[in-house]
Every structure is written in C-alpha cells, then in structure tokens.
C-alpha positions in Angstrom: 0.0 0.0 0.0 2.8 2.4 0.6 3.9 2.1 -3.0 0.6 3.8 -4.1 1.3 6.8 -1.9 4.7 7.3 -3.5 3.2 7.1 -7.0 0.7 9.8 -6.1 3.5 12.1 -4.9 5.6 11.5 -8.0 2.8 12.4 -10.4 3.8 15.6 -12.2 1.4 18.5 -12.4 1.1 20.5 -15.7 1.7 24.2 -15.1 1.0 27.2 -17.3 4.7 27.7 -17.9 5.0 24.2 -19.3 2.1 24.9 -21.8 3.7 28.3 -22.8 7.1 26.6 -23.3 5.6 23.9 -25.5 3.7 26.5 -27.6 6.9 28.5 -28.0 8.9 25.5 -29.1 6.1 24.6 -31.5 6.2 28.1 -33.1 10.0 27.9 -33.3 9.8 24.4 -35.0 7.2 25.7 -37.5 9.3 28.8 -38.3 12.4 26.6 -38.7 10.6 24.2 -41.0 9.4 27.1 -43.2 12.9 28.6 -43.2 14.4 25.3 -44.2 11.9 24.5 -47.0 11.2 28.1 -48.1 8.0 27.3 -50.1 7.4 31.0 -51.1 6.7 30.2 -54.8 4.1 27.7 -53.7 2.5 30.1 -51.2 2.4 32.9 -53.8 0.9 30.6 -56.5 -1.6 29.1 -54.1 -2.8 32.0 -52.1 -1.9 35.3 -53.8 -2.0 34.8 -57.6 -5.5 34.6 -59.1 -6.1 31.5 -61.3 -6.1 32.1 -65.0 -9.5 32.0 -66.6 -10.2 28.8 -68.4 -10.8 29.0 -72.2 -13.5 26.9 -73.9 
C-alpha cells in the first residue's frame, strides 16, 4: 500500500509555464521548417495569384 502513496506524490502536475514553453517550441519548430523548405513560390501561387480563366 505504501507504493501507491509514493506514486501519487511523484505524479507531475502540468503548469501554465509548461504549456507556454511547449507552444513556444512549436512556433520555433514551425518557423524553422518554413525557413528550411522556403515554399514561397508555392505560397504565392496558391494564395496570392489569381487563377487564369479557363478557355473553352
């Protein structure tokens, strides 16, 4: 029975600083991935340029 008490004490608690740190590392990882791949032509073609009108 004493083993259960030790497990309850060792259980980590999630704090707001942990969530902020995880979100910060996620933003840093996403920025690093965009910097590494640099898909600017695809972004421009997909979101900025208007599609050419189709001819019949």
